[in-house]
N, C-alpha and C positions, 0 to 999 in steps of 0.2 A: 434405479434408485437413487445415482445421482443426478438423475434430471430432475425429479422429483424433489431431491434436498434443495439441490440448486433454485426451483423454481419456489419452494417455500421460503426460502431464504431472503430471494428476490421481493418476493411480495411482504415478506414482515418488515424489511428495511423498507419497501417503497410505501406501506402505512405506515411508518415509524415517521418517514417523513414529510407526511402529507399534512403536520400540523401546521395551522397559519396563524403569523402576526406580519409586523411591519414589513411592506414591502413585498408579500407575499410569499418570506423566506420562512419556513420551519426552522424554530430554535436550533432543534438539534441539527439541523442541515447547515446551518449557517457558516461556510467552510471557513469565509474568512476571519469571521470571529472566534472561530478555533484556533485558525493557526495563531493569532494574537493570543489567543490566553493562552495556547500550549508555552511559548517564547517565554513565558514568564516562570513557566517550571522547571529552564533548564539549569541545570546544579554542576555539570560536568563543564570540565577546561580543556577537556581533548576528546575528540571522538565526532560520534555523529547523533543526531537527534531530530523527531518531523513526527509527522502525524499521520495515520496511515487511514483513509478513508475509502467506501464503496462508491462505485459510479457502475448504473445500470439502465439498461430502456435505451429507447431510441435520443442518441445524441446526436443525431441531424439536426443541421441547422431548419428553423421553420420560421414562414411570415403568417402570422406574428409571432414574434417570439415570444415562448412560454417559458416562464423563469422558474416554474418547478420540475423543468425537464431534465432530466440527464443528470440531477444535482448531488452533488458529492457529500456522502453523509461518513464522519468519523465512525470507527468501530474498533471494539477489541479482537485483538488478532497476538499471536506470538510470531516477532522477527527473532528471523536469525543471521548471525553477520560470518560470513565465511571469508577464509583467502580469496583473494581473488580468482572467479571462474570463468572459462570461457564456455561456450557451446559443447566442447571437445570433453568437459568433465562431467555431461550430465548423465546421470543413468536414469531413464523413464521407461514407459511402454506407451506410452501417450505421444502421437506420431506426429503430433502438432507442437510437441514440447513447450506447452505453456503451463500444464504441472508436470512437476520433475518429481521423481521418488527421493532422488540422494543426490547430492554432488561429491565429487571426489576430489575434494579438496577438504582442508581439516576446517572444522568450526570454531570460531573465535569466540562468538558472543550468543547469548540469548536472551530475548526479553521481552514481558508483555505487556502491551500498550493498555492505557487506562480507560474508563468510559469514555473519553474524547480522543482517542485513538493516539494519544502519546506515549512516545518513548523516548530513551535516551542511552547511551552504550559508550562507555570511556574507553577509548580504543588508543593503539600506539600508533607513530604515524605510518601509513602503508597504504595500500591498494587492495580494498574488500566485496565482497558481495554481499548484498542484499537482498535477501526473499522474505515474504510472506508466508505463514502456515494456514492452509487454507484447507480444509476438509481433510486433512491428514497429508497433503501433499505439498512441494516446496514450489510458490507461486513466483514470477518475475514475469516484469511486461516490457523491459528495457535491455539496453546493450547500447554499447560503445561501439565505433569503427572498427573492433579488433575480435568482435565477437564475443565480449566481454559480456557477463550477466549482472543486469541492475549494479554499476559499480559504481563505486564511492572512494575518492580518494582524501586521507586523511593527511593535513600538512599542518603541525604548530598551529593547534587551533580546535576550533568546535565547527560540524559541518552539520546544516540543515538538509535533511531530503526529506521529502513526501512523498510517499509512497501509495497508488491509487491501485485498486482492484478492480479491472477493468471489462473481465472475462466474459460478462453477460451484459455489457453493453454496445450498442450498433453505432459506428462512426461514420 
């Protein structure tokens, strides 16, 4: 069932990203323009903001290059921000630890992205873990050198963090 749902979601996003315009870049998937537009939406003075995007398919380099291959597209998701968590704080039945059932750290903030993947959260200075809710689970795809999960540090100001959902991409 999860495979069918993931494939259906991938196909839906892939097909929606196939509308062409100048430079063969679909309007909804022109991530550089989305980043520029989303930067204009920031209203917080301390915390984190960014864009959530989906990347799927074959992301291996090809010759000649295919400009529509492996293109990030903004998506609507829920973003959860926890007190800084490490791999030891993961609760999951997924042996790959890509999808997390929960974290053993307090939830600090939860925000929904808009149609362009934009989110922002006011946070006090500190170190946090930022995850995306994907199919009812928590998704994280980066860490620091101390096994920290999707870490971000806030120090007197605003930090931009762009999150990509890449579990359905081949690199």
